[in-house]
C-alpha positions in Angstrom: -20.8 40.2 -29.4 -20.3 43.3 -27.1 -16.6 43.3 -27.5 -16.9 43.1 -31.4 -19.4 46.3 -31.3 -17.1 47.9 -28.9 -14.1 47.3 -31.2 -16.2 48.6 -34.2 -17.0 51.8 -32.6 -13.4 52.5 -31.5 -12.3 51.9 -35.1 -15.0 54.1 -36.2 -13.8 56.8 -33.8 -10.4 56.5 -34.8 -11.0 56.5 -38.7 -13.5 59.7 -38.2 -10.7 61.5 -35.9 -7.8 60.8 -38.4 -10.0 61.9 -41.3 -10.9 65.0 -39.5 -7.3 65.8 -38.4 -6.5 65.6 -42.1 -9.3 67.8 -43.3 -9.3 70.5 -40.4 -6.3 70.1 -38.3 -6.4 73.7 -37.0 -10.0 73.2 -35.8 -9.8 69.6 -34.5 -6.6 69.5 -32.3 -7.6 71.8 -30.0 -10.8 69.9 -29.5 -8.9 66.8 -29.1 -6.7 68.4 -26.2 -9.8 69.1 -24.2 -10.9 67.1 -21.0 -14.3 65.1 -21.2 -15.6 67.5 -18.7 -14.9 70.5 -21.0 -16.7 68.8 -23.9 -20.1 68.4 -22.1 -22.4 65.6 -22.4 -21.2 62.8 -24.7 -23.5 59.8 -25.5 -21.5 56.6 -26.5 -23.9 54.4 -28.4 -23.1 50.6 -29.2 -24.9 48.6 -32.1 -27.6 46.6 -30.8 -27.3 43.0 -31.6 -29.8 43.0 -34.7 -27.9 46.3 -36.3 -24.7 44.1 -36.0 -26.5 41.2 -37.7 -27.8 43.6 -40.6 -24.4 45.0 -41.2 -22.9 41.5 -41.5 -25.5 40.4 -43.7 -25.1 43.5 -45.8 -21.2 42.6 -45.9 -20.4 46.0 -44.0 -18.5 44.5 -40.8 -15.1 45.6 -40.3 -12.4 42.9 -40.7 -10.2 42.7 -37.7 
């Protein structure tokens, strides 16, 4: 199950990043070129198992 959560987080990240690049390229591209240290504290939060089960139950899981 952890690999499913990690895969879903990565897919969400990529989808959001692609959408932002298309909408706001001049604002997003410079930020994407920064190092993690330059960006400051970032917290990655995976879905808990019960959250994943709720998404699956509601038909919101990402197909792989």
